[in-house]
N, C-alpha and C positions, 0 to 999 in steps of 0.2 A: 541733586547736584553734588558732585564730589569735589572736595576742596583739597588742593595739593600744594605742599611747600617743597621747594627745590633748593637744596643747600649743598655746601661743599667748600673746600679750601680755595684760595686764590689761584686762578689759572686752570681750574679743573674742567671748565667747559660749561658752567651753569648757564651763561647767556646763550651759548649755542643751543643748548637743550630748550631754552625758552623760545628761541627763534623757530626751532623745529616744531614745537607744540603749537605756536601761533599759526603755522601753516596747516595744522590739522583741525582747525576750527575749535581750538581750546582757547578760552579767554585767558590771556597770559599777562602778568604784570611784573615789572622789574622794581623791586623795593628800593633799590639805590636811586632810581629815577624818581620814585614817589617822594623819597626824602629830599632830593635836590629840588623838586618842585615846591616842597613845603618851605624851603629856605626863602623862596621868592614870594609865595602866595600867602603864607601864614604870618601875620603881623606879630603875634605873640612869640613865635620861634625867632623871627628876625630880631626883635628887641632883646630877647634872652641871649641870643648868640652875641650880639654887639655888647651887651652888658658884661658877658663873661670873656669874650674874645675880641676886644676892641680893635685889634690890628688886622682883622680879616676882610675889611671892606676893599673892594676893587675900585678902580678909578670912576666907575659909573654907579657907585653906591650899592652894588650887589655884594652878596657874600661870596668871597673867593674860596670855593670848596677845596681847591687844591692846597691853598695856603692853610686852610683850617685843618685839612687832613694831615699835613706835615706837622702842624703844631700838636695835634692830639696823639699822633702815633709815637711821639717822643716823650709823652708824659701821661702816665696811667691815670692820675687824678683828673687831668683835663679831659681825657677820653671819657671817663665816667660822667663828668659834668655834661659833656655833649650828649652822651647817650640818654641821660635823664631828661634832657630838653626834647630830643627828637623822637626817641622810641615810643613814648605814649601816643604821640600824634600819628606815627606810622601805624601803630596797632589799630587806632580808630579808623584809619583809611582802609586797612585790611578788612575789618569787620563790616564797614560800610559797603565795600565792593562785594563782599560775600552776600550780604543781605539783599543787594540789588541784582545779584548775578542771575542769569537765566540760562547759561550754557550748561551742558552736561558735566563738564569739568572746568573748574576755575583754578588757575595755577599762579603761584607767587614765587619769585626767585630772589634769594638774598643770602649773603654770606653769614649773616648773624641771626638767622631764624631761631637757632637753638639757644645761642647766647642771650638773646632778647626774650626767650621764653614764649615766642610766637608759635612754636611747634604745636602747642596745645590747641591752637585755633584750627588746625587742619585734620582732615580724616587720614591723610597719608603723607609721608615725607619721602622724597627721593634724595639720597646723598650721592652726589656726583664725585666719583673718586678717580684720580688720575696720578700717574707716576710723577713724583715731585720734581725730578729733573726736567721732565717734559713740560710740566706746568711753568717752571721757572723760565725755560726757553721761550715759551709762548708769551708770557707776561713781559719779559725784557724786550722782546721784539715789537709787541703791539701797544704797550701801555706807557711808554716814557717813564718807566720806573727803574731805579738802580737795583743791583743785586741786594744791597743793604736794605732798601725799601721793601723788597720782596720778603726778605727774612723777617723784618720787623712785623709786617702784616701777618705773615704765617704764624709768628709767635703769639699774636693776639687771638688767633683762631683755635677752636677746639680741634684736636686730632680726630680722625675718622672713628677710631675705637671709642673715644670719649663721647662722640655724638651718639653712637649706637647704644652705649651704656645708658645715656640719659633717656633716649627714646624707649628703650626696654623698660626702664624704671617707671616711666610715665605711661606705659602701655600704648604707645603710638605706633601704628603700623608703618613700616618703612621698608624701603628697598635700597640696596647699594648698586649704582649703575657704574660699571667700570668703563671709563672713557680713555682707553689706551690704544685704540685702533683707528680705523678710518671713520669718516663722517657717515658713510653708508652703514657701517656696523653699528654706530651710535643710533642712527635712525631705526635700525632693526630692533635694537634693545628697547628703544622708547615705544615702538609699536607693540612689543610684547608686554611691556609694563602697563600700557594703556589698556590692553585687553584684560590683563589681570585686575586692573582697577574697575573696569566696567562690569566684569562678570564675577567679581569677588563675592 
């Protein structure tokens, strides 16, 4: 089985790549969704979040992830606290899913794969790269975020060349997939990358 991590900056098209892969009988996981599920299902995370961020409860006693996101993106220390609570649990989930995996390729998509040091769990990393203005346009249209939110999130993320430097330093095989054209072209690039993975 080949393990694949998919990362890239906000709005680069990572979730589109994940959707394309899941149609090609690749077992594909969204790490953001895994984290959000843990807020609900994991009692330790729930209590730790409430202890550190008591104002994030919604009216039905769930963690309001939107409120939590706004809180931590304005405060580096709070972001670090949240990462220390959630990242180890997400890492356990990744390892667990890899151990139980039976498909030829298992893929995980997440914006913080390299920041969280999860890249070392995978055989190969795909960095999805897209023109920043195009990414901003897509995000503002689809995600109910302001331009200011977009810039803040982008500033918390590694630049593409920083990601490549880290992957080179850690000897992790990687490819950069440029997503600046059509969906059809992206699909072709993914097919080519899958062939490279399978016959590497």
